N, CA, C and O atoms as a DFTB+ gen file, in Angstrom:
536 C
 N C O
     1  1     -43.953     189.845     137.954
     2  2     -44.196     191.484     137.760
     3  2     -46.097     191.651     137.620
     4  3     -46.805     192.588     137.989
     5  1     -46.464     190.416     136.985
     6  2     -47.799     190.285     136.898
     7  2     -48.529     190.556     138.026
     8  3     -49.183     191.542     138.367
     9  1     -48.269     189.374     138.604
    10  2     -48.441     188.984     140.095
    11  2     -48.732     190.078     141.119
    12  3     -49.807     190.406     141.621
    13  1     -47.521     190.552     141.298
    14  2     -47.180     191.880     142.011
    15  2     -48.483     192.952     142.213
    16  3     -49.170     193.323     143.165
    17  1     -48.388     193.357     140.087
    18  2     -49.569     194.107     139.957
    19  2     -50.872     193.972     140.098
    20  3     -51.773     194.808     140.164
    21  1     -50.866     192.699     140.138
    22  2     -52.565     192.002     140.032
    23  2     -52.915     192.162     141.816
    24  3     -53.950     192.610     142.308
    25  1     -51.884     191.721     142.433
    26  2     -52.084     191.963     143.694
    27  2     -52.282     192.928     144.280
    28  3     -52.960     192.761     145.294
    29  1     -51.860     194.268     144.001
    30  2     -52.177     195.562     144.149
    31  2     -53.192     195.895     143.635
    32  3     -53.671     196.730     144.403
    33  1     -53.825     195.771     142.822
    34  2     -54.726     195.789     141.973
    35  2     -55.553     195.535     142.619
    36  3     -56.489     196.322     142.759
    37  1     -55.510     194.279     143.285
    38  2     -56.852     193.695     143.786
    39  2     -57.466     194.266     144.969
    40  3     -58.630     194.636     145.125
    41  1     -56.450     194.275     145.807
    42  2     -56.683     195.164     147.271
    43  2     -56.991     196.007     147.786
    44  3     -57.382     196.293     148.918
    45  1     -56.583     197.035     145.787
    46  2     -57.431     198.203     146.143
    47  2     -58.695     198.387     145.688
    48  3     -59.483     199.249     146.077
    49  1     -58.907     197.411     144.702
    50  2     -60.303     197.890     143.809
    51  2     -61.277     196.935     145.122
    52  3     -62.266     197.510     145.576
    53  1     -60.998     195.783     145.555
    54  2     -61.983     195.384     146.436
    55  2     -61.704     195.870     148.431
    56  3     -62.299     195.344     149.371
    57  1     -60.865     196.747     148.500
    58  2     -60.774     197.810     150.001
    59  2     -59.875     196.413     150.556
    60  3     -59.929     196.433     151.785
    61  1     -59.352     195.632     150.242
    62  2     -58.481     194.628     150.817
    63  2     -57.325     195.470     151.585
    64  3     -56.930     195.062     152.677
    65  1     -56.692     196.854     150.905
    66  2     -55.552     197.125     151.847
    67  2     -55.346     197.146     152.951
    68  3     -56.193     197.417     153.803
    69  1     -54.108     196.848     153.178
    70  2     -53.995     197.040     154.979
    71  2     -52.572     197.335     154.966
    72  3     -51.797     197.362     154.009
    73  1     -52.277     197.652     156.763
    74  2     -50.759     198.647     156.519
    75  2     -50.186     197.364     156.854
    76  3     -49.049     197.517     157.300
    77  1     -50.563     196.112     156.802
    78  2     -49.247     194.896     157.050
    79  2     -49.336     194.896     155.592
    80  3     -48.204     195.024     155.124
    81  1     -50.191     194.807     154.733
    82  2     -50.283     194.253     153.622
    83  2     -48.910     195.446     152.386
    84  3     -48.222     195.239     151.387
    85  1     -49.201     196.633     153.329
    86  2     -48.333     197.693     152.704
    87  2     -46.818     197.306     153.073
    88  3     -45.996     196.999     152.210
    89  1     -46.597     197.344     154.152
    90  2     -45.084     196.544     154.892
    91  2     -44.571     195.241     154.006
    92  3     -43.467     195.076     153.486
    93  1     -45.695     194.392     154.001
    94  2     -45.081     193.291     153.074
    95  2     -44.759     193.483     151.699
    96  3     -43.687     193.225     151.151
    97  1     -45.729     193.932     151.228
    98  2     -45.465     194.320     149.678
    99  2     -44.004     195.413     149.539
   100  3     -43.336     195.423     148.506
   101  1     -43.839     195.843     150.132
   102  2     -42.456     196.801     150.092
   103  2     -41.144     195.751     150.332
   104  3     -40.135     195.779     149.627
   105  1     -41.323     194.968     151.287
   106  2     -40.038     194.071     151.815
   107  2     -39.910     193.306     150.914
   108  3     -38.860     193.246     150.275
   109  1     -41.389     192.234     150.559
   110  2     -41.254     191.584     149.808
   111  2     -40.429     191.705     148.209
   112  3     -39.762     190.924     147.532
   113  1     -40.818     192.909     148.082
   114  2     -40.071     193.370     146.221
   115  2     -38.820     193.236     146.451
   116  3     -38.135     192.558     145.685
   117  1     -38.204     193.939     147.696
   118  2     -36.981     194.183     147.701
   119  2     -35.802     192.479     147.884
   120  3     -34.754     192.151     147.327
   121  1     -36.788     191.717     149.056
   122  2     -36.058     190.384     149.042
   123  2     -36.038     189.831     147.635
   124  3     -35.014     189.362     147.139
   125  1     -37.373     189.911     146.911
   126  2     -37.680     188.752     145.460
   127  2     -36.533     189.582     144.873
   128  3     -35.547     188.869     144.682
   129  1     -36.332     190.974     144.497
   130  2     -35.114     191.422     143.425
   131  2     -34.070     191.068     143.981
   132  3     -33.237     190.684     143.159
   133  1     -33.543     191.000     145.625
   134  2     -32.025     190.389     145.760
   135  2     -32.294     189.067     145.508
   136  3     -31.388     188.677     144.770
   137  1     -32.858     188.408     145.672
   138  2     -32.736     186.738     145.690
   139  2     -33.124     186.390     144.102
   140  3     -32.919     185.257     143.665
   141  1     -33.668     187.385     143.316
   142  2     -33.605     187.172     141.528
   143  2     -32.135     187.549     140.959
   144  3     -31.332     187.012     140.196
   145  1     -32.183     188.608     141.627
   146  2     -30.800     189.276     140.395
   147  2     -29.672     188.980     140.958
   148  3     -28.750     188.751     140.175
   149  1     -29.421     188.902     142.205
   150  2     -27.700     188.721     142.650
   151  2     -27.139     187.103     142.124
   152  3     -25.939     187.025     141.862
   153  1     -27.706     186.264     142.024
   154  2     -27.228     185.080     141.207
   155  2     -26.136     185.264     139.852
   156  3     -25.084     184.689     139.568
   157  1     -26.889     186.298     139.211
   158  2     -25.929     186.609     138.069
   159  2     -24.588     186.731     138.326
   160  3     -23.750     186.463     137.465
   161  1     -24.161     187.300     139.980
   162  2     -23.233     187.625     140.302
   163  2     -21.983     186.506     140.199
   164  3     -20.776     186.746     140.189
   165  1     -22.659     185.213     140.126
   166  2     -21.780     184.038     139.887
   167  2     -21.768     183.441     138.513
   168  3     -21.080     182.445     138.291
   169  1     -22.446     183.963     137.646
   170  2     -22.057     183.797     136.053
   171  2     -20.669     183.733     136.069
   172  3     -20.176     184.516     136.880
   173  1     -19.874     183.058     135.443
   174  2     -18.503     183.237     134.894
   175  2     -19.011     184.835     133.986
   176  3     -20.051     185.260     133.482
   177  1     -17.527     185.353     134.171
   178  2     -17.623     186.587     133.207
   179  2     -18.451     187.816     133.565
   180  3     -18.697     188.842     132.931
   181  1     -18.742     187.468     134.564
   182  2     -20.064     188.127     134.943
   183  2     -19.314     189.195     136.061
   184  3     -18.316     188.651     136.533
   185  1     -19.500     190.330     136.508
   186  2     -18.549     190.966     137.601
   187  2     -19.455     191.046     138.907
   188  3     -20.133     192.074     138.897
   189  1     -19.659     190.236     140.043
   190  2     -20.063     190.153     141.042
   191  2     -20.385     191.232     141.910
   192  3     -21.459     191.414     142.484
   193  1     -18.906     192.242     141.973
   194  2     -19.420     193.716     142.154
   195  2     -20.131     194.266     141.450
   196  3     -21.104     194.664     142.091
   197  1     -20.205     194.630     139.993
   198  2     -21.334     195.269     139.604
   199  2     -22.493     194.836     139.633
   200  3     -23.316     195.722     139.405
   201  1     -22.971     193.719     139.840
   202  2     -24.514     193.255     139.906
   203  2     -24.512     193.281     141.709
   204  3     -25.604     192.843     142.069
   205  1     -23.984     193.507     142.445
   206  2     -24.063     193.514     143.487
   207  2     -24.475     195.141     144.099
   208  3     -25.250     195.361     145.030
   209  1     -23.553     196.402     143.112
   210  2     -23.523     197.547     143.111
   211  2     -24.792     197.313     142.572
   212  3     -25.559     197.854     143.367
   213  1     -25.429     196.825     141.693
   214  2     -27.471     197.499     140.607
   215  2     -27.874     196.752     141.709
   216  3     -28.835     197.471     141.982
   217  1     -27.906     195.987     142.459
   218  2     -28.879     195.619     143.439
   219  2     -29.179     196.455     144.834
   220  3     -30.132     196.628     145.593
   221  1     -27.741     196.888     144.715
   222  2     -27.693     197.935     146.228
   223  2     -28.452     199.348     146.349
   224  3     -28.978     199.956     147.282
   225  1     -28.223     199.646     144.657
   226  2     -28.904     200.613     143.872
   227  2     -30.600     200.105     144.079
   228  3     -31.544     200.637     144.663
   229  1     -30.525     199.392     143.646
   230  2     -32.081     198.594     143.447
   231  2     -32.853     198.772     144.946
   232  3     -33.982     199.226     145.133
   233  1     -32.240     198.455     145.588
   234  2     -32.697     198.541     147.384
   235  2     -33.290     200.092     147.271
   236  3     -34.441     200.471     147.054
   237  1     -31.792     201.014     147.551
   238  2     -31.781     201.834     147.669
   239  2     -32.869     203.466     146.573
   240  3     -33.162     204.652     146.724
   241  1     -33.011     202.538     145.748
   242  2     -33.988     202.745     144.685
   243  2     -35.589     203.170     145.560
   244  3     -36.163     204.234     145.791
   245  1     -35.939     201.448     145.916
   246  2     -36.940     201.845     146.262
   247  2     -37.339     202.444     147.657
   248  3     -38.448     202.910     147.921
   249  1     -36.170     202.354     148.589
   250  2     -36.297     203.017     149.913
   251  2     -36.569     204.502     149.372
   252  3     -37.618     205.122     149.544
   253  1     -35.833     204.798     148.929
   254  2     -36.089     206.670     148.435
   255  2     -37.768     206.769     148.183
   256  3     -38.544     207.409     148.893
   257  1     -38.161     205.877     146.850
   258  2     -39.530     205.856     147.024
   259  2     -40.638     206.177     148.465
   260  3     -41.473     207.043     148.725
   261  1     -40.118     205.007     149.141
   262  2     -40.831     204.590     150.510
   263  2     -40.881     206.066     151.326
   264  3     -41.826     206.833     151.507
   265  1     -39.478     206.142     151.738
   266  2     -38.937     207.286     152.688
   267  2     -40.118     209.069     152.059
   268  3     -40.359     210.070     152.733
   269  1     -40.450     208.826     150.944
   270  2     -41.347     210.044     150.413
   271  2     -42.413     210.407     151.249
   272  3     -42.917     211.502     151.502
   273  1     -42.735     208.889     151.753
   274  2     -44.309     208.903     152.596
   275  2     -44.150     209.607     154.084
   276  3     -45.009     210.172     154.762
   277  1     -42.724     209.371     154.358
   278  2     -42.305     209.893     155.594
   279  2     -42.276     211.496     156.063
   280  3     -42.482     212.063     157.136
   281  1     -41.832     212.047     154.402
   282  2     -41.880     213.444     154.744
   283  2     -43.292     214.371     154.104
   284  3     -43.476     215.573     153.915
   285  1     -44.147     213.126     153.894
   286  2     -45.421     213.949     153.621
   287  2     -46.172     213.566     152.082
   288  3     -47.325     213.721     151.681
   289  1     -45.033     213.041     151.493
   290  2     -45.427     212.811     150.212
   291  2     -45.987     211.580     149.717
   292  3     -45.904     210.534     150.360
   293  1     -46.532     211.664     148.642
   294  2     -46.564     210.182     148.247
   295  2     -45.525     209.361     147.755
   296  3     -44.419     209.875     147.588
   297  1     -45.769     207.730     147.401
   298  2     -44.997     207.086     147.466
   299  2     -44.552     207.356     146.027
   300  3     -45.267     207.632     145.064
   301  1     -43.239     207.220     146.082
   302  2     -42.434     207.908     144.339
   303  2     -42.092     206.594     143.418
   304  3     -41.221     205.742     143.595
   305  1     -43.000     206.708     142.449
   306  2     -42.247     205.934     141.248
   307  2     -41.528     205.925     140.596
   308  3     -40.826     205.017     140.152
   309  1     -41.611     207.698     140.291
   310  2     -40.587     208.563     139.232
   311  2     -39.294     207.772     138.657
   312  3     -38.892     206.964     139.494
   313  1     -38.730     207.777     137.777
   314  2     -37.136     207.309     137.187
   315  2     -37.088     206.721     136.312
   316  3     -38.120     206.085     136.096
   317  1     -36.117     206.570     135.443
   318  2     -35.741     205.477     134.423
   319  2     -35.488     204.087     134.986
   320  3     -35.694     203.101     134.279
   321  1     -35.163     204.006     135.909
   322  2     -34.885     202.941     136.222
   323  2     -35.602     202.336     137.791
   324  3     -34.844     201.993     138.698
   325  1     -36.804     202.280     137.917
   326  2     -37.344     201.670     138.775
   327  2     -37.512     199.695     138.651
   328  3     -36.839     198.921     137.971
   329  1     -38.648     199.408     139.581
   330  2     -38.920     198.134     139.898
   331  2     -38.882     197.209     138.412
   332  3     -38.090     196.324     138.089
   333  1     -40.028     197.766     137.672
   334  2     -40.442     196.924     136.216
   335  2     -39.290     197.298     135.658
   336  3     -38.761     196.307     135.155
   337  1     -38.650     198.268     135.509
   338  2     -37.273     198.258     134.806
   339  2     -36.287     197.477     134.776
   340  3     -35.901     196.877     133.772
   341  1     -35.746     197.417     136.006
   342  2     -35.307     196.159     136.756
   343  2     -35.176     194.743     136.046
   344  3     -34.301     194.036     135.546
   345  1     -36.698     194.733     136.313
   346  2     -37.135     193.058     136.036
   347  2     -36.802     192.924     134.641
   348  3     -36.342     191.857     134.235
   349  1     -37.021     194.066     133.735
   350  2     -36.656     193.718     131.922
   351  2     -35.594     193.331     131.895
   352  3     -35.194     192.277     131.400
   353  1     -34.788     194.445     132.624
   354  2     -32.882     194.113     131.948
   355  2     -32.719     193.000     132.523
   356  3     -32.207     192.159     131.785
   357  1     -33.001     192.586     133.769
   358  2     -32.540     191.172     134.032
   359  2     -32.794     190.044     133.235
   360  3     -32.011     189.134     132.966
   361  1     -34.297     190.229     132.779
   362  2     -34.782     189.362     132.286
   363  2     -34.249     189.087     131.024
   364  3     -33.942     187.956     130.647
   365  1     -34.151     189.963     130.464
   366  2     -33.121     190.433     128.806
   367  2     -31.993     189.873     129.415
   368  3     -31.908     188.722     128.985
   369  1     -31.057     190.112     130.221
   370  2     -29.832     189.349     130.852
   371  2     -29.953     188.188     130.694
   372  3     -29.191     187.474     130.043
   373  1     -30.881     187.873     131.244
   374  2     -31.166     186.609     131.061
   375  2     -30.946     185.359     130.212
   376  3     -30.249     184.355     130.359
   377  1     -32.170     185.971     128.851
   378  2     -32.533     185.643     128.223
   379  2     -31.401     185.724     127.463
   380  3     -31.151     184.695     126.834
   381  1     -30.576     186.712     127.319
   382  2     -29.200     186.795     126.528
   383  2     -28.409     185.537     126.959
   384  3     -28.344     184.618     126.143
   385  1     -27.833     185.412     128.096
   386  2     -27.363     184.296     128.347
   387  2     -27.702     182.848     127.774
   388  3     -27.020     182.007     127.189
   389  1     -29.107     182.903     128.201
   390  2     -29.811     181.595     127.637
   391  2     -29.716     181.336     126.123
   392  3     -29.844     180.215     125.632
   393  1     -29.535     182.204     125.581
   394  2     -29.550     181.890     124.120
   395  2     -28.104     181.792     123.385
   396  3     -27.785     181.686     122.201
   397  1     -27.204     181.893     124.863
   398  2     -25.979     181.315     124.227
   399  2     -25.001     182.665     124.266
   400  3     -23.822     182.404     124.024
   401  1     -25.208     183.636     124.449
   402  2     -24.382     185.033     124.556
   403  2     -23.602     184.856     125.683
   404  3     -24.171     184.741     126.769
   405  1     -22.428     184.815     125.613
   406  2     -21.363     184.809     126.233
   407  2     -20.955     186.269     127.193
   408  3     -20.428     187.138     126.498
   409  1     -21.110     186.592     128.495
   410  2     -20.802     187.496     129.535
   411  2     -19.555     188.050     128.801
   412  3     -18.814     187.284     128.185
   413  1     -19.316     189.450     128.871
   414  2     -17.794     189.961     128.520
   415  2     -18.069     191.512     128.688
   416  3     -18.923     192.043     129.399
   417  1     -17.286     192.010     127.993
   418  2     -17.359     193.907     128.467
   419  2     -18.742     194.217     127.993
   420  3     -19.468     194.895     128.721
   421  1     -19.220     193.735     126.711
   422  2     -20.453     194.109     126.940
   423  2     -21.993     194.210     128.445
   424  3     -22.861     195.052     128.674
   425  1     -21.655     193.008     129.043
   426  2     -22.024     192.628     130.342
   427  2     -21.572     193.888     131.171
   428  3     -22.357     194.827     131.305
   429  1     -20.260     193.920     131.751
   430  2     -20.354     195.188     132.640
   431  2     -21.044     196.902     131.981
   432  3     -21.588     197.808     132.612
   433  1     -20.857     196.837     131.132
   434  2     -21.514     198.130     130.289
   435  2     -22.634     198.019     130.841
   436  3     -22.981     198.770     131.753
   437  1     -23.681     196.660     130.177
   438  2     -25.028     197.156     130.886
   439  2     -25.535     197.541     132.340
   440  3     -26.440     198.274     132.739
   441  1     -24.502     196.678     133.027
   442  2     -24.777     196.813     134.532
   443  2     -24.245     198.434     134.873
   444  3     -24.896     199.020     135.738
   445  1     -23.077     199.188     134.224
   446  2     -23.012     200.276     134.600
   447  2     -23.806     201.053     133.922
   448  3     -23.994     202.206     134.309
   449  1     -24.271     200.676     133.055
   450  2     -25.368     201.778     132.606
   451  2     -26.945     201.434     133.529
   452  3     -27.693     202.394     133.714
   453  1     -27.319     200.173     134.015
   454  2     -27.713     199.983     134.990
   455  2     -27.849     200.695     136.228
   456  3     -28.909     201.150     136.656
   457  1     -26.718     200.770     136.788
   458  2     -26.032     201.472     138.228
   459  2     -26.617     203.053     137.624
   460  3     -27.392     203.639     138.379
   461  1     -26.318     203.622     136.515
   462  2     -25.901     205.138     136.459
   463  2     -27.604     205.058     136.393
   464  3     -28.089     205.684     137.335
   465  1     -28.610     204.446     135.518
   466  2     -30.095     204.592     135.295
   467  2     -30.873     204.827     137.064
   468  3     -31.755     205.644     137.326
   469  1     -30.234     203.873     138.029
   470  2     -30.823     203.593     139.364
   471  2     -30.174     204.828     140.304
   472  3     -30.561     205.005     141.459
   473  1     -29.221     205.598     139.718
   474  2     -28.466     206.704     140.676
   475  2     -29.805     207.958     140.143
   476  3     -30.438     208.715     140.878
   477  1     -29.893     207.816     138.754
   478  2     -30.964     209.031     138.289
   479  2     -32.431     208.810     138.896
   480  3     -33.312     209.636     139.137
   481  1     -32.402     207.523     139.050
   482  2     -33.686     207.030     139.481
   483  2     -33.973     207.572     141.419
   484  3     -34.844     208.124     142.092
   485  1     -32.947     207.117     141.559
   486  2     -32.836     207.762     142.856
   487  2     -32.899     209.388     143.762
   488  3     -33.402     209.699     144.841
   489  1     -31.974     210.325     142.510
   490  2     -32.516     211.554     142.505
   491  2     -33.948     212.165     142.084
   492  3     -34.560     213.132     142.537
   493  1     -34.294     211.169     140.960
   494  2     -35.316     212.070     140.688
   495  2     -36.675     211.734     141.667
   496  3     -37.590     212.553     141.746
   497  1     -36.694     210.833     142.177
   498  2     -37.517     210.331     143.195
   499  2     -37.368     210.935     144.909
   500  3     -38.291     210.877     145.721
   501  1     -36.205     211.414     145.150
   502  2     -35.739     212.556     146.077
   503  2     -36.613     213.678     145.895
   504  3     -37.483     214.212     146.582
   505  1     -35.898     213.958     144.259
   506  2     -36.278     215.673     144.613
   507  2     -37.720     215.765     144.280
   508  3     -38.380     216.733     144.656
   509  1     -38.268     214.735     143.544
   510  2     -39.909     214.596     143.412
   511  2     -40.481     214.402     144.887
   512  3     -41.707     214.508     144.882
   513  1     -40.112     214.226     145.761
   514  2     -40.729     213.920     147.043
   515  2     -40.589     214.897     147.959
   516  3     -41.333     214.764     148.931
   517  1     -39.813     215.922     147.968
   518  2     -39.151     216.647     148.696
   519  2     -40.057     218.003     147.926
   520  3     -40.869     218.787     148.417
   521  1     -39.588     217.891     146.711
   522  2     -40.795     219.053     145.457
   523  2     -42.354     218.845     146.396
   524  3     -42.846     219.809     146.982
   525  1     -42.897     217.686     146.419
   526  2     -44.322     217.207     146.697
   527  2     -44.615     217.923     148.301
   528  3     -45.596     218.607     148.588
   529  1     -43.472     217.551     149.230
   530  2     -43.448     218.185     150.774
   531  2     -43.585     219.175     150.985
   532  3     -44.109     219.516     152.045
   533  1     -43.086     220.243     149.873
   534  2     -43.014     221.509     150.232
   535  2     -44.805     222.039     150.213
   536  3     -45.110     223.195     150.507
């Protein structure tokens, strides 16, 4: 996350932004999230379907933010469960497993809450884009 933020900051600060960079950044974000988070579904006791749902909703969340540009709004980052929030969520989940917590009902509940947060984020981004484009 830090390297991603620094990359964007340096591109803006030193006038190195490019259309190719914007495309690669958005695609890279979605691909890296998918590659990092889908493996959680292979852990015993973790629902692969819920992990896949949260990852899919994360992709839709980012696409909603990007699509705003197509309707004349700025790239949208609003909502409670954006890229950074997903990174913290899955990082904390991974840390919990690393220190010995066993996946269980609590894991499924957290994944459902993450899915709900993603849905709220999608709605906020879509509404924000539509309001700005008016």
